[in-house]
N, C-alpha and C positions, 0 to 999 in steps of 0.2 A: 504494500500500500504506500502511495506517495503522499507525504505530509504536505500541508499547506505551504510551509516555508520552502520545502524542496521543490514543489511545483512552481512557485513564484520564481525561484532561482533558475529553474530549467527554462521557464518561459522567457526570462531575460537573456539567457545564454544563446549566442548565435550558434547555429549548426555548423559543422566543420566545412561544408562546401557552400556556405552562404557568402554573399558579397560582404566584405568587411565594412562595418559602419552603416549598413543599409537602414533606411528609415523604419522598416518593420521592427528591427531590434532596438532602435534608439528613440523613435518618436510615436509610434503607433500605440494606442491605448492597450494596456496589458490584457484586457479581456478579449481583444480581437487578435492578439499576436499568435496564439496557437492555430487559429483558423487561417490566418494569412500564411503561416508556415505550412499548413496542410496544402494550401494552394500554391506553394513554392514561389510566392511573390518576391521573396528575398533571394531567390535563385532563378533569375529570368532566363538563363540559358535554355531551359527546357522549352518554354513557349517560343523562344527565338528559333530554335532548331525545328520545331513543329511548323512554324510559319514559313520558313525559307522555301521548301518545295512548292508551297502555294504561289509564292511570288515568282519563283523560277518559271513555273508553268504559265502563270499569267503574263510574264514577259515574253515567253516564246509565242504565246497565243497572239499577243499584240503584233509581233513581227509577222507571223503567219497571216494575220488579218489586215496587215498594212495600216495599223493604227499608230498614232503618235506616241502613245504611252500605254502601259497596262491600265485597265479600268480602275480609276481611283476609288470608286465606291466598293468594288470587289476587294481591292487591296486592304481597305479599312475594315471591311467585314472579316476578311481573313485574319487580320491582326486581333480584333476583338475575339473572334472564335478561337484562335490559337491560345490566347491567355486563359479564356474561360474553360475550354475543353482540356487543356493541359492541367488546369487546377482540378477539374472533375476527375480526370484520369488518375492523377497523382493521389487524390483522396481515396479513390477506389483501390488503387494499388497498396496504399498504406493500411487500409482496413484489412485487406487479405494478408498482408505481410507483417502485421504488427508483432507477431511472435518471433518471426525470423529477424526483424529489425532489432529486436531487443538483444540479439546475440552478436551484432556487428557494431564495432566501436563507432563507425561513422554515422550510424543511423539510430542508435539506441536513445538519443536525445530528441527524436522526432515526437510530435504531440501525442500520437497514439501509444507507442511503447512506453513513453515516459509518464503516461497517465494524465496529461493535460487536457485531453479531449476523450470522451467516451466513443465507442464504436457507433452507438445510436446517433449521437450528435453529428459525428462525421458523415454518416449515411444521409442524414437530412441535409447537411451542407452540400453534399455531392448532388443530391436531387435538385436542389435549387440552382446550382451551377449548370447542370444538364439542361434545365428548362431555358436558361438564358442562351445556352448554346443552340438549342432547337430554334429559338426565336431568330437567332442570327442565320441559321441555315435556311429558314423559310423565306429569306429575302432573295434567294437564288431561283433559277429555273427548276422545273420539275425534275429533270434528269439529274441535276446536281443535288437536289434534295434527297432523292432516292439513293444516289451514289454515296452521299455523306452518311446517311443512316446505315448503309451496309457496313461501314467501317466499325460500327459498335460491336460486331461479332468478334473482331480481332482484338479490340480494346478489352473486351470481357475476358478473353482467355489468357491475355499476356501475363498477368500476375502469377499464374500457375505454371508458366513455362520453365521458370528457374528450378522447379521441383522435378520436371519431366525430361527436359532436353538440355543437352550441352550447349545449345545455341539459342538461348532466349533472345539474344540480340537480333536474330533474324525476324522473330515475331514482332519485336519492338519496331524494326524497320518497316514491316508491313503496315503497322499502325501509324508511325510517325511520318511516313512518306505519302500518306493518302492524299494530302493536299496537292500533290503533283497531278492527280487526276481531277481534282475539283477546280484548280486554276484554269485548266483547259476547257472542261465541260461548262464552266460558268459563262464562257464566251461563245462556244459553238453548240452547246446543248447535246454533245456527244463526245465520245472518246476516239482519238486517232493515234497513229503510231508515235508521234512526238510525246504525247502524254504518257504512254506506256514506257517509252525510253527514259523519260525523266523519272518516272516512278521507280523503275529498276535501278537507275543510278542512285536515287535517294536511299533506297534500301541498302545498297552496298556502302554508301557513305555512312549511314546510321550504324551498320555493323562495325565499321572501322572506328568511328569516334566513340561508340559506346564500349568497344573493347578497350580503348585507351582509358575510358572512365572506370571500367571494371578493374583495371590494374591497381587502383587504390585499395580494393577490398580483398585481393586474392588470398591473403593469409587467413582472414576471418571467414571468407567463403568456404575455404577448405575445412575449417573447424565446424562450421554450421551446416556443411553439406549442401551449400548453395551452388548451383551450376552456372557457369558463365563461359563466354567465348574466350576470355582471358585465361581461364583454367584449361579449356579445351585446346587452344593453340599452344599453350605452354612456351617452350623455348623458341618456338617459331612464330611468336606473336608479332614481331616486327614485320616479318615477311608476309604474314597473313593480312595484317592491316595495310601494308603496301599494296598487296594484290587487290583488296577491296577498294582502296582509294584509286588505284590505277584504272580498274574497270569502270568505276563510277565516272571518272573524267572522260574515258573513252565513250561511254554511252551518252553523256552530255554533249560531247562533240558530235556524235552521230545525229542527235536530236537537233542540234544547231544547224547542221548541214541540211537536214530534211526540210526545215522551215525556211532555208535560204538566209541564214544570218549573215550580217555584214561585219565590217572591221571591228566595231566596238563589241559586238556579241562574241567574236573570237578572242578579243582581248580579255573579256570576262572569263571565257573558258580557260585561257592561258593562266590568268591570275588564280583561278580556282585550282587548277592542276598544280601550279607552283606552290601554293600554300599547303596543299595536301602533301606534296613532296617534302616540304620543310618539316612538317609534323613527323613524317616517317623518319627523317634524319635525326630527330631528337629523341627517339624512343629508346635507343640502346641505354641500359642502365637507368631507366626512368624511376624517379621517386614518386610517392603519392602526390606531393605538391606539384611536381612537374606534370604528372598525368592530368591533374585537374586543370592546370593552366593550358595544356594542349587541347583538352576537351573543350574548354570554353572558347578557345581561339577559332573554333569552327563557325561561330557567329560571323567572324570577319571573312572566313573562307566563303561562306554562302552569300554574304553581302556583295563580295566581288563579282560573283556570277550574276546575281540579281541586278546589280547596277549596270553591268555590261549589257544585259538584255534590254533594260529600260532605256539606256542611252542610245543603243543601236536603233530602237524604234523611234526615238525622238529625232535623232539626226537624219535618219533616212526618210521618215514619213511626216514628221512634225515641222522640220525646218526646210524641207525640200520645196 
């Protein structure tokens, strides 16, 4: 049982992978902090990585449709949806994993395993977030709404995968990359080869960056019996991550070629590939702190690509 004093102390303490000095830990009312932490507000990299495939696909769709820029309304909806649905998904994951999280040093201070929030309260919080996410999804065309709802099946099974498969990162990739389909379907009301190519690339990218993330917990995971790609790849982790990143860049390049991307789109692809290569070069002898830094750097990796696509559309079709 967690005492009132211990609970307050835990509420105030930043989690190991949170941004230092974030307003959730310093200025948010104490009663709301556990819920904000359940939603991962002080760890924005999650929603950022969920958002990027949406923006990639929206950028490619703009090039294919000869528009001056990705649809701003769609991009805003994707942003809101990514924050809200990442929060809902993380809460669901924490409800399922609360006993496992208590066995891992990095996660035992989370709101559920530390006793700051009950499972019932967390479930109600998740339902509220999901309703907001549904409201966002209903702003799109019918095909996109149905496609978005279909992703819930993958989201529902993901928390159980670390108990079943050596590659839960693959299932995470299926869920986290779904926006690559939505960004395209929101424009065309259907799915075409470029959307599938970006989706496949995003899956490989997710496996790569989440394997880097899993390097932080590899010793605790072995003790707790938690499966991960970091454990599965073992001493060949660097090579496996490099292969995932390499094929992700290749598939993105093929998608760019299919839509007829111009100079700035290819510069974005080059920047994306170069940043991935830099990450692989840093992996040898990686420490938990470096693993977290490399993982977080994927926000910049993905922004390079999204910016390249958006700039290409603007220069070729907006300024022409």
